[in-house]
TORNUZA-606668 format. One line per field, with one value per residue (C-alpha): residue number from 1; x, z, y; residue in three letters. Coordinates in steps of 0.001 Angstrom, whole numbers. Layout:
N
num = c(NUM; ...);
X = c(X; ...);
Z = c(Z; ...);
Y = c(Y; ...);
residuo = c(ALA; ...);
END
This chain:
486
num = c(1; 2; 3; 4; 5; 6; 7; 8; 9; 10; 11; 12; 13; 14; 15; 16; 17; 18; 19; 20; 21; 22; 23; 24; 25; 26; 27; 28; 29; 30; 31; 32; 33; 34; 35; 36; 37; 38; 39; 40; 41; 42; 43; 44; 45; 46; 47; 48; 49; 50; 51; 52; 53; 54; 55; 56; 57; 58; 59; 60; 61; 62; 63; 64; 65; 66; 67; 68; 69; 70; 71; 72; 73; 74; 75; 76; 77; 78; 79; 80; 81; 82; 83; 84; 85; 86; 87; 88; 89; 90; 91; 92; 93; 94; 95; 96; 97; 98; 99; 100; 101; 102; 103; 104; 105; 106; 107; 108; 109; 110; 111; 112; 113; 114; 115; 116; 117; 118; 119; 120; 121; 122; 123; 124; 125; 126; 127; 128; 129; 130; 131; 132; 133; 134; 135; 136; 137; 138; 139; 140; 141; 142; 143; 144; 145; 146; 147; 148; 149; 150; 151; 152; 153; 154; 155; 156; 157; 158; 159; 160; 161; 162; 163; 164; 165; 166; 167; 168; 169; 170; 171; 172; 173; 174; 175; 176; 177; 178; 179; 180; 181; 182; 183; 184; 185; 186; 187; 188; 189; 190; 191; 192; 193; 194; 195; 196; 197; 198; 199; 200; 201; 202; 203; 204; 205; 206; 207; 208; 209; 210; 211; 212; 213; 214; 215; 216; 217; 218; 219; 220; 221; 222; 223; 224; 225; 226; 227; 228; 229; 230; 231; 232; 233; 234; 235; 236; 237; 238; 239; 240; 241; 242; 243; 244; 245; 246; 247; 248; 249; 250; 251; 252; 253; 254; 255; 256; 257; 258; 259; 260; 261; 262; 263; 264; 265; 266; 267; 268; 269; 270; 271; 272; 273; 274; 275; 276; 277; 278; 279; 280; 281; 282; 283; 284; 285; 286; 287; 288; 289; 290; 291; 292; 293; 294; 295; 296; 297; 298; 299; 300; 301; 302; 303; 304; 305; 306; 307; 308; 309; 310; 311; 312; 313; 314; 315; 316; 317; 318; 319; 320; 321; 322; 323; 324; 325; 326; 327; 328; 329; 330; 331; 332; 333; 334; 335; 336; 337; 338; 339; 340; 341; 342; 343; 344; 345; 346; 347; 348; 349; 350; 351; 352; 353; 354; 355; 356; 357; 358; 359; 360; 361; 362; 363; 364; 365; 366; 367; 368; 369; 370; 371; 372; 373; 374; 375; 376; 377; 378; 379; 380; 381; 382; 383; 384; 385; 386; 387; 388; 389; 390; 391; 392; 393; 394; 395; 396; 397; 398; 399; 400; 401; 402; 403; 404; 405; 406; 407; 408; 409; 410; 411; 412; 413; 414; 415; 416; 417; 418; 419; 420; 421; 422; 423; 424; 425; 426; 427; 428; 429; 430; 431; 432; 433; 434; 435; 436; 437; 438; 439; 440; 441; 442; 443; 444; 445; 446; 447; 448; 449; 450; 451; 452; 453; 454; 455; 456; 457; 458; 459; 460; 461; 462; 463; 464; 465; 466; 467; 468; 469; 470; 471; 472; 473; 474; 475; 476; 477; 478; 479; 480; 481; 482; 483; 484; 485; 486);
X = c(-25; 2938; 4454; 1136; 851; 4465; 3823; 710; 2767; 5515; 3010; 1164; 4548; 5497; 2138; 2567; 6147; 4994; 2056; 4395; 7177; 4460; 3187; 6720; 7508; 4331; 5149; 8603; 7167; 4288; 6172; 4980; 7735; 6995; 7635; 10568; 12390; 11602; 13294; 16084; 16807; 16446; 19405; 21428; 22868; 24456; 21172; 21511; 18384; 15019; 11602; 8945; 7688; 4051; 5034; 1400; 92; 2986; 2421; -1242; -680; 1781; -903; 1653; -964; -2440; 949; 1020; 3548; 5060; 1943; 2030; 5607; 5273; 1803; 2625; 5797; 4023; 1074; 3316; 5047; 1703; 996; 4275; 4669; 1901; 2280; -517; 1882; 4640; 8221; 10475; 14211; 17157; 20523; 23504; 26494; 29175; 28677; 31769; 33011; 30755; 27614; 27590; 26273; 27880; 24641; 20937; 18251; 14719; 11800; 8923; 5742; 5481; 2254; 3465; 7128; 7159; 6176; 8871; 11608; 10540; 10764; 14145; 15420; 14073; 16005; 19182; 19610; 20910; 18595; 18550; 14828; 15081; 16626; 14753; 15884; 15953; 18574; 19864; 22898; 23997; 26559; 25783; 22459; 21090; 17576; 16401; 12791; 11318; 7626; 5901; 8924; 11612; 14696; 16842; 20586; 22304; 25973; 28992; 31868; 32227; 30034; 28583; 25000; 23767; 25556; 24296; 20686; 20729; 21966; 19176; 16523; 17859; 17702; 14058; 13094; 13972; 12105; 10779; 12874; 10009; 9923; 10714; 11759; 8330; 6608; 8425; 7821; 4086; 3875; 1569; 2677; 3762; 7441; 8647; 12359; 13767; 17409; 18997; 21181; 23014; 23871; 24866; 27178; 28594; 29380; 30639; 34127; 33962; 36205; 34415; 36698; 39388; 37676; 38606; 37133; 34982; 33580; 32923; 31088; 29118; 27985; 27105; 24902; 23249; 22388; 21241; 17773; 17558; 15752; 14697; 11496; 10626; 7445; 6636; 3007; 1984; -1558; -3728; -1970; 802; 3732; 4339; 7545; 7302; 10180; 9869; 12767; 12390; 15507; 16478; 16059; 19770; 19905; 16766; 18266; 21039; 18758; 19327; 16457; 14137; 10569; 8931; 5156; 4906; 7657; 9093; 11872; 9570; 9161; 12821; 12839; 11263; 8425; 7839; 6572; 9265; 10009; 12220; 12758; 14730; 14868; 16910; 16309; 18767; 20361; 23853; 25295; 23833; 25187; 28473; 28840; 27916; 30669; 33263; 32515; 32243; 33855; 36529; 37904; 34497; 34231; 37748; 37102; 33903; 35633; 38216; 35713; 33880; 37101; 39325; 36732; 34943; 38224; 39289; 35749; 36025; 39396; 37755; 34781; 37004; 35531; 31925; 32849; 30014; 27340; 29003; 28654; 25278; 22024; 20950; 18382; 18765; 16500; 16737; 14205; 14701; 12154; 11090; 9672; 5973; 6005; 7422; 10949; 14034; 16683; 17835; 16650; 16770; 17368; 16275; 18210; 18583; 21319; 20591; 23609; 24603; 26415; 29809; 28660; 28136; 31645; 31334; 28107; 29958; 32362; 29483; 27683; 30533; 30857; 26947; 26584; 26717; 24518; 20928; 21129; 19927; 21693; 20463; 22690; 20933; 22106; 20105; 20868; 21855; 19310; 20154; 17838; 19469; 16862; 15394; 11863; 11932; 12994; 10498; 7950; 5725; 5658; 6261; 3354; 4071; 2681; 126; 1292; 3797; 1655; 4466; 7449; 9697; 8167; 10476; 14044; 14435; 11700; 11897; 9702; 10052; 7310; 7298; 3684; 3674; 7477; 8865; 10722; 12495; 14649; 16060; 17415; 16297; 17490; 16115; 14697; 15215; 11999; 10087; 10117; 7445; 4817; 5642; 3683; 5394; 7488; 7397; 9808; 9518; 11957; 12089; 13583; 10776; 10940; 10082; 7709; 8329; 5137; 5382; 2270; 1632; 317; -2757; -4626; -6725; -4033; -1643; 1752; 3523; 1211; 2143; 5715; 5756; 3977; 6496; 9511; 8191; 7294; 10929; 12266; 9974; 11522; 14949; 14696; 14595; 11965; 10423; 7142; 6538);
Z = c(5; 924; -2561; -4253; -2408; -3234; -6917; -6939; -5344; -7918; -10758; -9607; -9279; -12853; -14120; -12396; -13723; -17185; -16986; -15723; -18301; -21063; -19869; -19737; -23145; -24493; -22947; -24429; -27936; -27793; -26281; -27561; -29176; -26721; -23784; -25599; -26007; -22492; -20990; -23520; -22401; -18708; -19094; -21652; -20258; -23577; -25309; -26164; -28252; -28689; -29831; -32233; -35799; -36845; -40345; -41377; -40356; -42180; -45355; -45212; -44581; -47520; -49724; -51934; -53574; -55346; -57066; -60426; -60816; -57416; -55824; -58247; -57364; -53568; -53151; -54063; -51735; -48901; -49232; -49116; -46027; -44361; -44454; -42530; -40271; -38276; -39625; -37471; -34466; -34182; -34994; -32069; -32280; -29979; -30857; -28936; -28057; -28171; -31095; -33222; -34245; -37247; -35090; -36285; -33338; -32299; -33329; -34066; -33048; -34356; -32832; -34962; -34327; -36767; -38120; -39827; -38828; -41474; -44266; -43139; -43098; -46563; -47866; -46346; -47877; -51200; -50732; -50249; -46482; -45158; -42310; -39953; -40004; -37134; -34625; -31737; -32998; -36689; -37811; -41159; -41738; -44557; -44876; -42118; -41366; -39318; -38470; -35891; -35388; -32430; -32073; -32870; -32315; -34982; -34000; -36476; -35854; -38094; -37593; -39544; -40385; -39535; -36653; -35478; -36149; -34650; -31344; -31115; -31892; -29313; -26615; -27652; -27393; -23812; -22753; -23655; -21182; -18108; -16163; -17944; -17692; -16222; -15284; -18058; -20669; -20503; -20496; -23821; -25371; -24527; -26210; -29344; -32460; -36081; -34798; -31264; -30301; -26693; -25940; -22752; -21679; -19122; -21498; -24079; -21743; -20536; -23865; -25863; -25990; -25222; -23710; -20437; -19819; -19293; -16093; -12578; -11259; -8724; -11609; -13850; -10987; -10559; -14196; -13989; -11035; -12824; -16075; -14156; -15276; -17706; -21099; -24029; -25702; -29379; -31179; -34922; -35920; -39623; -39916; -42550; -43540; -40907; -39354; -35661; -33888; -30056; -27634; -23883; -21393; -18720; -16887; -13294; -10715; -10862; -14574; -14783; -12210; -14710; -17551; -18503; -20757; -19702; -20817; -21404; -21855; -22949; -25745; -25002; -27340; -30429; -29995; -30442; -33916; -35888; -38361; -41716; -43092; -42001; -43873; -41090; -37460; -34448; -30874; -27819; -24109; -21859; -18363; -19385; -15889; -15236; -18652; -18019; -14578; -15998; -18747; -16229; -13909; -16566; -19758; -18663; -22173; -23845; -22996; -24370; -27485; -27932; -27472; -30029; -32549; -32170; -32700; -31078; -29912; -27935; -26366; -25347; -23983; -21921; -20314; -19349; -17802; -15433; -13701; -14805; -18223; -20927; -18299; -17849; -21482; -22744; -21064; -23069; -25160; -28918; -31982; -35817; -38553; -42380; -44361; -48042; -50412; -50973; -53817; -51503; -53142; -51069; -53640; -51628; -48127; -45283; -41673; -38243; -35170; -31451; -28972; -25205; -23493; -19687; -17650; -19069; -22640; -23747; -25134; -27084; -28365; -29521; -31552; -33077; -33861; -35968; -37832; -38552; -39721; -43489; -46485; -45488; -42271; -38874; -35735; -32333; -29266; -25792; -22286; -22483; -26025; -29609; -32484; -36131; -39164; -42811; -44119; -42396; -43670; -41287; -38170; -35422; -34919; -36020; -35266; -37155; -39109; -37910; -40072; -38925; -36403; -34783; -31719; -29392; -31217; -28769; -25661; -25103; -24639; -28293; -30938; -34729; -37835; -41608; -43697; -47320; -48249; -51556; -52045; -55565; -55209; -58501; -56873; -54535; -57408; -55730; -57007; -56676; -53134; -52060; -53801; -51109; -49444; -51956; -50011; -46894; -46086; -42919; -39936; -36369; -33668; -29887; -27196; -23494; -20526; -20485; -24153; -27548; -30614; -34326; -36465; -40164; -42001; -45502; -48350; -48848; -45481; -46763; -47661; -45190; -45211; -46026; -49076; -50312; -49904; -51645; -54634; -54841; -54457; -57066; -59450; -59231; -59935; -62883; -64329; -63641; -65100; -68871; -70706; -67601; -66070; -62566);
Y = c(-80; 2297; 1578; 2431; 5778; 6559; 5676; 8003; 10883; 10472; 10378; 13568; 15263; 14185; 15442; 18773; 19094; 18308; 20785; 23511; 22671; 22826; 26148; 27472; 26307; 27788; 31142; 31121; 30262; 32701; 35820; 39131; 41223; 44175; 41755; 40140; 43462; 44636; 41545; 41787; 45329; 44368; 42117; 44225; 47540; 48425; 49403; 53188; 53440; 51566; 51868; 50704; 51249; 50606; 49462; 48545; 52056; 53832; 51918; 52663; 56396; 56538; 55056; 53429; 51301; 54315; 55207; 53686; 50782; 51405; 50053; 47107; 46270; 46575; 45135; 41594; 41480; 43235; 40917; 37868; 38915; 39767; 35969; 35462; 38367; 40189; 43731; 44924; 44464; 47082; 46156; 46809; 47513; 47949; 49611; 48371; 50494; 51446; 53944; 54577; 58040; 57839; 56988; 53266; 51098; 47909; 45989; 46585; 44188; 43910; 42034; 40915; 38906; 35903; 34562; 31434; 30425; 27772; 30042; 32472; 29826; 28674; 32223; 32736; 29461; 30707; 33857; 31787; 31500; 28240; 27470; 24293; 23549; 21139; 23473; 24990; 28402; 28389; 30857; 32251; 34418; 36684; 39446; 42118; 40462; 37460; 36195; 33751; 32367; 30493; 30104; 33472; 35534; 36563; 38383; 40159; 41261; 43710; 44260; 45478; 43252; 39531; 38164; 34836; 35439; 32202; 32698; 36346; 35233; 32419; 34830; 37375; 34739; 33733; 37327; 37653; 34951; 37076; 39799; 42799; 45977; 48123; 51712; 54315; 51703; 50010; 53481; 54252; 50822; 51162; 54601; 54589; 56424; 55608; 55527; 55653; 56223; 56097; 57034; 55682; 58639; 56471; 53774; 56299; 57906; 54556; 53086; 56288; 57506; 61295; 63991; 63466; 60444; 62981; 64276; 63037; 59857; 61975; 64011; 61080; 59342; 62639; 62533; 58878; 59392; 62520; 60492; 57352; 56408; 59284; 58839; 60884; 59799; 60821; 60127; 60605; 60818; 61261; 62843; 64218; 67452; 67237; 65440; 65799; 64992; 65285; 64816; 64127; 64424; 61671; 62771; 62027; 64986; 65603; 65886; 68027; 70454; 71107; 72179; 75798; 76875; 79681; 80450; 83856; 83525; 87116; 86569; 90111; 89426; 89525; 93308; 93603; 91939; 94864; 94335; 92597; 89360; 86734; 83446; 82140; 82885; 81623; 82612; 81398; 82134; 80475; 80839; 81792; 81431; 78148; 76794; 78303; 76747; 73346; 73751; 74803; 71874; 69177; 70527; 72998; 73459; 74191; 77862; 78651; 76757; 78648; 81916; 80921; 80036; 83545; 85391; 87930; 90529; 87879; 86550; 90092; 90748; 87516; 88457; 91845; 89949; 87943; 84963; 85824; 84880; 84831; 85547; 89026; 89802; 88237; 87642; 84490; 86205; 86139; 86341; 86457; 86595; 86478; 88444; 88065; 90605; 91137; 88547; 85871; 85944; 85342; 85936; 89052; 88382; 91025; 90149; 91582; 90333; 91067; 90048; 90492; 91977; 91859; 94546; 94098; 93538; 97136; 97517; 94288; 95772; 98953; 96858; 94896; 98132; 99410; 96162; 95720; 99366; 99387; 100318; 100665; 98867; 100320; 99415; 100278; 99706; 99922; 98856; 95615; 94656; 95267; 95334; 95275; 95606; 95063; 97556; 100601; 99593; 96666; 98646; 99741; 100912; 98217; 94494; 91255; 89664; 86140; 83153; 80840; 78248; 80540; 81390; 80186; 81756; 83440; 81872; 78911; 78067; 77506; 78177; 78507; 78541; 78111; 79476; 78148; 79105; 80966; 80426; 80210; 76889; 77364; 79815; 77186; 75089; 71749; 68384; 64874; 64029; 67583; 68285; 66671; 70151; 71260; 69386; 71552; 74675; 75577; 74058; 75139; 74101; 74452; 73232; 73637; 71789; 69201; 68323; 69780; 69592; 70025; 70419; 70136; 71388; 69964; 72039; 69700; 69271; 66498; 63931; 62312; 64065; 60721; 60164; 63605; 62958; 59685; 61136; 64027; 61762; 59106; 62050; 63352; 59696; 59413; 62535; 61692; 58076; 58726; 56821; 55125; 56297; 55038);
residuo = c(MET; LYS; LYS; ILE; ASN; LEU; LEU; LEU; LYS; PHE; SER; LEU; ILE; ALA; VAL; LEU; VAL; SER; VAL; PHE; ALA; ALA; CYS; SER; GLY; SER; ASN; VAL; ASP; GLU; ILE; GLU; PRO; GLN; ASN; ALA; ILE; SER; SER; PHE; MET; GLY; ALA; ASN; ASP; LYS; ILE; VAL; ALA; PHE; GLY; SER; ALA; ASN; LEU; ASN; GLU; ILE; LEU; THR; LYS; ALA; ASP; TYR; LYS; SER; VAL; PRO; LYS; LEU; GLY; LEU; ILE; LEU; SER; GLY; GLU; ILE; ASP; GLU; PHE; GLU; ASN; MET; ILE; ASP; LEU; ASN; SER; PRO; ILE; PHE; TYR; ALA; VAL; GLU; GLY; PRO; MET; ASP; ARG; ASP; GLY; VAL; PRO; ALA; ALA; THR; TYR; GLY; PHE; LEU; LYS; VAL; LYS; SER; ALA; ASP; SER; LEU; VAL; ALA; LYS; LEU; ILE; GLN; MET; GLY; TYR; ASP; ILE; ASP; GLU; GLU; ALA; GLU; ILE; ARG; THR; GLY; HIS; ASP; GLU; GLY; PHE; ALA; ILE; GLY; ILE; ARG; GLY; SER; LEU; ALA; ILE; ILE; VAL; ALA; LYS; GLU; GLY; GLU; PHE; ASP; GLY; LYS; LYS; MET; LEU; GLU; LYS; ALA; PHE; GLU; LEU; THR; GLU; GLY; GLU; ALA; ALA; GLY; GLY; LYS; ILE; ASP; GLU; ILE; LEU; ALA; SER; LYS; ALA; ASP; ILE; VAL; MET; GLY; VAL; ASN; VAL; GLU; SER; LEU; TYR; GLY; THR; SER; GLU; THR; ASP; LEU; SER; LYS; LEU; SER; GLU; GLU; LYS; GLN; LYS; GLU; ILE; LYS; ASP; MET; VAL; ALA; ASN; SER; PHE; VAL; GLN; THR; THR; PHE; LYS; PHE; GLU; ASP; GLY; ALA; ALA; ILE; ILE; GLU; THR; LYS; ASN; LEU; PHE; SER; GLU; LYS; LEU; MET; SER; GLN; MET; PHE; MET; LYS; THR; ASP; ASP; ASN; ALA; LEU; LEU; ILE; ALA; LYS; LEU; GLY; LYS; GLY; ASN; PRO; ARG; PHE; GLY; PHE; THR; MET; ASN; ILE; ASP; VAL; LYS; LYS; LEU; GLN; ASN; PHE; MET; LYS; GLU; PHE; SER; PRO; GLU; ALA; GLU; ASP; GLU; LEU; ALA; ARG; SER; LEU; GLY; GLY; PRO; PHE; GLN; LEU; ALA; LEU; ILE; ALA; ALA; GLY; ASN; ASP; GLY; PHE; SER; ALA; LEU; ILE; ASP; GLY; LYS; PHE; GLY; VAL; VAL; MET; LEU; GLY; ASP; GLU; ASN; GLY; SER; ILE; SER; GLU; PRO; ASN; PHE; ASN; LEU; PHE; LEU; GLY; LEU; ALA; LYS; LYS; GLY; TYR; ASP; LEU; GLY; LYS; GLN; ALA; GLU; GLU; PHE; LEU; SER; TYR; GLY; GLU; SER; VAL; VAL; LYS; LEU; GLU; LYS; ASN; GLY; LEU; SER; MET; TYR; THR; ASN; ALA; SER; TYR; ALA; PRO; PRO; GLY; LYS; LEU; ASN; LEU; PRO; LYS; GLY; CYS; GLU; ASN; PHE; GLY; LYS; GLY; GLY; PHE; SER; ALA; PHE; LEU; ASN; LEU; ASP; GLY; LEU; ASP; PHE; ASP; GLU; LEU; ASP; LEU; GLU; GLY; GLU; GLU; ASN; VAL; ILE; ARG; VAL; VAL; LYS; TYR; VAL; THR; VAL; GLU; TYR; ASN; ASN; ASP; GLY; GLY; ARG; ILE; TYR; ILE; LYS; ALA; ARG; ASP; GLY; LYS; GLU; ASN; VAL; LEU; GLU; GLN; ALA; VAL; LYS; GLU; ILE; VAL; GLY; GLU; LEU; ALA; ASP; GLU; ILE; SER; GLY; ILE; SER; ILE);
END
């Protein structure tokens, strides 16, 4: 009887082990790409950038099928891959450091959801990949590129030079089985947009070769503590009539405390920029003292290098300023606008600009006043700043007639706009893909300590901006390829 009870216990344990093993195996085989990359990053501290791309949404918005011949060429290929890969699920990616001097990463990983592993393997074999179909992880390797498939997950590795693709893929799949990274990484991965990109500031600093390595160990540790758990999130959204790029700084408290941009809700700087119909504008409002202190502490040579690049007058002025440096000369406010004529031409543009001066900057302003005074220009030097207008007709009194979308111009740390509405593009002598700018009506840029926004307004508000760009580029290619109509 004891033997029977013992046998039953062993049988029950065996059944439970089998069930748990089966469940575990199922989870590994059916892991979602978002969960896979989160676990992968949780075990890999060399990832400097990561995110997702909603390929199906991007293709739909580009409306490539409506473009003659291009749609015919791409539709067949995309339809075939849709049977193998779930294009409704975002493609996730991770970029591994260190980055070399040209910005090339050590490796780039892609994580895809597979619909039919067998069909994908068959397609890869057809394309010339040598794949072991019996292996748990079916891998294929070509020059600079390797792919591995297990269950419903495919991982792609791209890397320059010779590398062991199979070994890297096996390691990557192993890392997907751990705990999720959590925190800000998962927050970025869960963001919804056509393209999402996150930059891990801590990993970027830890894997990059910079002049910061010349600092003392104490200072390097201080920087490391400052950038810990700091990320920059950027999203790209393509809408009817606009493309929107938004950046969010998910910094540590220590790093955020070092940010030096200032805001001015009243945009008082704009009144210093005269009048006219500007085509382009840029403003800056920063805490020079704060920026200077940061440079002195973590990049001692930067201030001298900047002075040398600005020339002799600035170097002499810095010597006179003493320990206060740049903060004794300028107050961090700067603005410039470029104006076109009544017909929208910019063949001979005019400029209005303003530079805010600090207490000891007046003498520097005097030198600049002499240099900028020529022809029809008007230069006005005051205790708080230097204003310059290349043509008297654009000098005050009066105000700028800012184009649509520029409601926040001059209010943030950095702001800019480019107005292309009504512009004669033939003046710009554009070539090839440069002609994509023809679909743009205006661009606005806003950036503060918390992040920023770039808004690209298309000429046609009814069509998606990607659709308009694709049509323009394909039209240019058709013109350039003699005898071929795409």
